[in-house]
N, C-alpha and C positions, 0 to 999 in steps of 0.2 A: 504494499500498500504506499502510495506516494502523498505525502502531505506538504503544504505550503506552511513554512514557519514564518511569521510576520516578524520583520528585522533582519532576516537572515537568508534570504533569497538573492541570488544573483539577478541583475537587471536583464542579462540574456534570457533566463529562464522565464521571468515574467512576460518578456516580450514574445517568447515563443507560445507561452500559454494564452496570451492576449490575440495571437494571431489566428488561433482556432475558434475565436468567437466573433460575434458581430459587433462587439462593442467599439465604437469609433469616436466618442466624446473625449476630447482631449482632457477636460477637467476629470473625469472619471479615470481613465488611464493614469494621469500623473497622481491622483489620490492612490491608485492601487500601487503603483510604482512605489510611492513614498511610504505605504504601509508595508509593503513586503521586503523593501531593500534597505530601509534606514533603521538602525538599531534602536531599542527602546530608549537606550541612556543617551543617544545622540539628540533624540528628539524630545526628551524630558525638558519641561519649562524650568527646572531648577538647576 
């Protein structure tokens, strides 16, 4: 079973996953990319 772990995926893997969908909203793509590629500690407000 393959899982996507928020904050620990490579941008290439997310791009490949998105290429299999009909998602074309730049805002949604950017949000997914940020969620899955930026680690929690890097995006934490403190």
